[in-house]
C-alpha positions in Angstrom: 0.0 0.0 0.0 1.0 3.6 -0.5 1.3 6.0 2.4 2.5 9.6 3.2 5.5 9.4 5.5 6.9 11.9 7.9 10.6 10.9 8.5 11.7 14.1 10.2 9.8 16.9 11.8 9.5 19.8 9.4 7.2 21.6 6.9 4.8 19.8 4.5 7.4 19.8 1.8 9.4 17.3 3.8 6.7 14.6 3.6 7.2 11.7 1.1 4.9 9.1 -0.5 6.2 5.6 -0.1 5.2 2.0 -0.7 4.5 0.2 2.7 3.6 -3.3 3.8 -0.1 -4.2 4.2 -1.5 -3.9 7.7 -3.0 -6.4 10.2 -5.4 -5.7 13.0 -5.0 -6.6 16.7 -8.0 -8.1 18.6 -9.9 -4.8 19.1 -8.9 -3.1 15.8 -10.0 -3.0 12.2 -8.1 -2.4 9.0 -9.9 0.1 6.8 -9.2 0.6 3.1 -9.1 4.4 3.1 -11.4 6.2 0.6 -10.9 9.7 2.0 -9.1 11.4 4.8 -10.0 14.9 6.2 -7.2 17.4 7.0 -7.3 19.1 10.3 -5.1 22.0 11.6 -3.3 19.7 14.1 -2.0 17.7 11.2 0.2 20.8 10.3 1.5 20.9 13.9 2.1 17.1 14.3 4.4 16.9 11.2 6.5 19.9 12.6 6.8 18.3 16.1 4.7 21.2 17.6 1.6 19.3 18.8 0.7 18.1 22.3 2.2 14.7 21.5 5.0 13.7 19.1 4.6 10.4 17.3 7.7 8.2 17.0 9.5 8.8 13.6 8.8 7.8 11.0 5.0 7.9 10.9 2.0 8.5 8.7 -0.1 11.6 9.6 -3.8 11.9 9.1 -6.6 11.2 11.6 -10.1 11.8 10.1 -10.8 8.7 7.9 -13.6 7.1 5.9 -13.5 3.9 3.9 -14.3 0.2 3.7 -13.5 -2.4 6.4 -10.9 -4.8 4.9 -10.2 -7.0 8.0 -11.4 -7.1 11.6 -9.8 -8.2 14.8 -11.0 -11.3 16.8 -12.9 -9.3 19.4 -14.7 -6.8 17.1 -18.4 -7.6 17.0 -20.2 -4.4 15.7 -18.4 -4.3 12.3 -17.9 -6.7 9.4 -15.7 -6.9 6.3 -17.2 -4.7 3.6 -18.8 -2.2 5.9 -18.5 1.5 4.9 -17.2 3.3 8.0 -15.7 6.5 9.2 -13.5 6.9 12.3 -10.7 8.6 14.2 -7.0 7.6 14.6 -4.1 9.4 16.2 -2.2 9.1 13.0 -2.0 6.9 9.9 -4.8 8.3 7.8 -2.9 9.6 4.8 -2.6 6.1 3.3 -4.4 3.5 1.3 -4.9 1.4 4.5 -5.1 2.3 8.2 -5.6 0.5 11.4 -8.5 2.0 13.5 -9.4 1.2 17.1 -12.9 -0.4 17.0 -14.3 2.0 19.6 -13.6 5.0 17.3 -14.8 3.4 14.1 -18.5 3.8 13.2 -20.8 2.8 10.4 -21.2 5.5 7.8 -24.6 7.0 7.1 -25.8 5.9 3.7 -26.6 9.5 3.0 -22.9 10.4 3.3 -20.3 10.0 0.6 -16.8 9.3 1.7 -15.4 12.9 1.5 -18.3 14.1 3.7 -17.7 11.3 6.2 -14.0 12.0 6.3 -14.7 15.7 7.1 -17.2 14.9 9.9 -15.7 13.2 12.9 -13.0 15.6 14.2 -14.8 18.9 13.3 -18.2 18.0 14.7 -16.9 15.6 17.4 -14.7 18.4 18.8 -17.3 21.1 18.6 -20.1 19.1 20.0 -18.0 17.8 22.9 -16.8 21.4 23.6 -20.3 23.0 23.5 -22.3 20.2 25.2 -19.9 18.5 27.6 -17.4 21.3 28.5 -19.4 24.5 28.2 -22.8 23.1 28.8 -24.2 25.6 26.3 -27.8 26.4 27.1 -30.6 27.5 24.9 -30.8 31.3 24.7 -27.2 31.9 25.6 -24.8 33.8 23.4 -21.9 32.0 21.8 -18.8 33.7 20.2 -16.8 31.6 17.8 -13.3 32.7 16.8 -11.8 31.4 13.6 -15.4 30.7 12.7 -14.9 29.8 9.0 -12.4 27.0 9.7 -13.3 23.3 10.0 -14.1 23.2 13.8 -15.2 26.8 13.8 -17.9 26.4 11.2 -19.1 23.2 12.9 -19.3 25.2 16.2 -21.4 27.9 14.5 -23.7 25.3 13.0 -24.0 23.3 16.3 -24.4 26.4 18.4 -27.3 27.6 16.4 -28.9 24.1 16.4 -28.5 24.0 20.2 -30.5 27.2 20.5 -27.8 29.8 21.1 -27.4 33.2 19.6 -24.2 32.9 17.6 -21.6 35.6 16.9 -19.0 34.5 14.3 -15.6 36.2 14.2 -13.2 35.8 11.2 -10.7 37.8 9.2 -12.4 38.5 5.9 -15.9 39.3 4.6 -15.8 36.2 2.4 -15.3 34.0 5.4 -18.0 35.7 7.4 -20.5 35.3 4.5 -20.0 31.6 4.8 -20.6 31.8 8.5 -23.9 33.6 8.0 -24.9 30.8 5.5 -24.3 28.3 8.4 -26.5 30.2 10.9 -24.4 33.0 12.4 -26.7 35.7 13.8 -24.0 38.4 13.9 -20.5 38.7 12.7 -17.2 40.4 13.5 -14.4 41.0 11.1 -11.5 41.2 13.6 -9.0 42.2 11.0 -10.9 45.5 10.6 -13.0 45.9 13.8 -12.0 46.0 17.5 -13.0 42.6 18.9 -13.7 43.7 22.5 -15.7 46.7 21.5 -17.8 44.8 18.9 -18.6 42.1 21.5 -19.9 44.7 23.9 -21.9 46.5 21.2 -23.5 43.3 19.9 -24.5 42.1 23.4 -25.6 45.5 24.8 -22.6 45.3 27.2 -23.7 42.0 28.7 -20.9 40.0 27.1 -21.0 36.5 25.6 -21.7 33.4 27.7 -19.4 31.0 25.8 -16.3 31.7 23.8 -15.1 29.0 21.4 -11.4 29.6 20.6 -9.5 27.4 18.2 -7.2 30.3 17.2 -5.3 31.6 20.3 -2.8 34.4 19.7 -3.6 38.1 19.9 -7.4 37.8 19.9 -7.8 35.6 22.9 -7.5 38.2 25.6 -9.6 40.7 23.7 -12.3 38.1 23.4 -12.1 37.1 27.1 -12.5 40.8 28.1 -15.9 40.6 26.4 -17.1 37.5 28.4 -20.3 37.6 30.5 -20.7 36.9 34.2 -20.0 33.2 34.8 -19.0 32.8 31.2 -17.0 29.8 29.9 -14.0 30.2 27.7 -13.2 27.1 25.6 -9.5 26.5 24.8 -9.8 24.4 21.6 -6.5 25.1 19.8 -3.9 27.6 18.6 -4.3 27.9 14.8 -2.5 31.3 15.0 0.7 29.5 16.0 0.8 31.5 19.3 -0.3 30.3 22.8 -1.7 33.3 24.6 -1.0 34.3 28.2 -4.1 35.3 30.1 -4.1 37.7 33.0 -5.8 35.7 35.8 -7.6 38.7 37.2 -10.0 38.5 34.2 -11.7 35.2 35.1 -11.8 36.4 38.8 -13.6 39.6 37.9 -16.3 37.8 35.9 -16.4 34.6 37.9 -15.6 33.0 34.5 -14.1 29.6 33.7 -11.2 28.8 31.4 -12.1 25.3 30.1 -9.8 23.0 28.1 -11.1 20.9 25.2 -9.1 17.9 24.0 -11.6 15.8 22.1 -9.2 13.2 20.8 -8.2 12.2 24.4 -11.9 12.4 25.5 -12.9 10.0 22.7 -10.2 7.5 23.8 -10.9 7.8 27.6 -14.7 7.9 27.3 -15.7 5.7 24.3 -19.3 5.2 25.5 -19.9 9.0 25.9 -18.2 9.7 22.6 -20.4 7.0 21.0 -23.5 8.7 22.3 -22.3 12.1 21.0 -21.6 10.5 17.6 -25.0 9.0 17.4 -26.6 12.3 18.0 -24.5 14.0 15.4 -25.3 11.3 12.9 -29.0 11.6 13.6 -28.8 15.3 13.0 -26.9 14.8 9.7 -29.5 12.2 8.5 -32.2 14.7 9.3 -30.5 17.3 7.1 -29.6 19.6 10.1 -25.8 19.4 9.6 -24.0 19.9 6.3 -20.2 19.8 6.4 -18.6 22.3 4.0 -15.7 20.9 1.9 -13.5 23.7 0.5 -11.6 21.4 -1.9 -10.4 17.8 -2.4 -6.9 16.6 -3.2 -5.2 13.3 -4.2 -2.9 11.4 -1.8 0.2 12.6 -3.6 -0.9 16.2 -3.0 -1.0 16.1 0.8 1.9 18.5 1.2 0.1 21.1 -1.0 -3.1 20.7 0.9 -1.3 21.2 4.3 0.3 24.4 2.9 -3.2 25.7 2.1 -4.2 25.3 5.7 -1.0 26.8 7.1 -1.5 29.8 4.8 -5.2 30.2 6.0 -6.7 29.9 2.6 -9.3 27.4 3.6 -13.0 27.8 4.5 -14.4 24.7 6.0 -12.6 21.4 5.3 -10.0 20.0 3.0 -10.2 16.3 2.1 -7.7 13.8 0.6 -9.4 11.3 -1.7 -7.6 8.0 -2.0 
């Protein structure tokens, strides 16, 4: 089988496409013939050695997969060879085959094609876990989403609206904000042209926002937090800006606000039953036509480096997908 390999930490251009031996599953694993693999911002960090964990070199990046079950382990009961599935792996997705833990591998909806299925798990799984489990977002509350046109950001806009919140989307261009409005954003902030803190206060009549969803970090984090409401919840989702912000701790004190970490991948591994329940809810909403992942563009396996560069250069709205 062919696979993209990271042999040394570095930029996307350092990745290589190689022929690899076929894979075999352990007792609680399945081998999936990959049809599509979604690209997520952490993929750009993992290959540079900048993520929370560093895989042992060499490795194959890619985590958000969809395909057909090729072989199952002895203890796998809920899947069979030939099933069309989607799932999550820590790495290994940018390949023709991947080994997937059976507790993070799910039957694909018949209404989903493979690219849609491969763009679903990480974006919607992260955002739903963040809003439901970590923020406990309630109907009628106000949600601010930073980096709102990206993969997880757009999912958060869509889910926040579906969960009954008033949604304010913040992004860097009018083109990106227009997409956010199409996905349900009630109000928008262009933080490359408008003062984020002032706009938050203006749009909320000085009450502030109840929940802040931040996958960006960097210079906008503190400004956003200064616009949080009493007993607000600030969700730390990621650092797409490349900078981890430092937050003055008097800010949560003054608003009795919470800074809440969100690490969905670890949650999914530690709490498979709860993650399964969340996934079933998301799949139900998709089948009902209430969720619609936005795919910006698809690439071939040999074009992984080019696709990762597109994300690093912030040229993407929604998701990029590798079709195998």
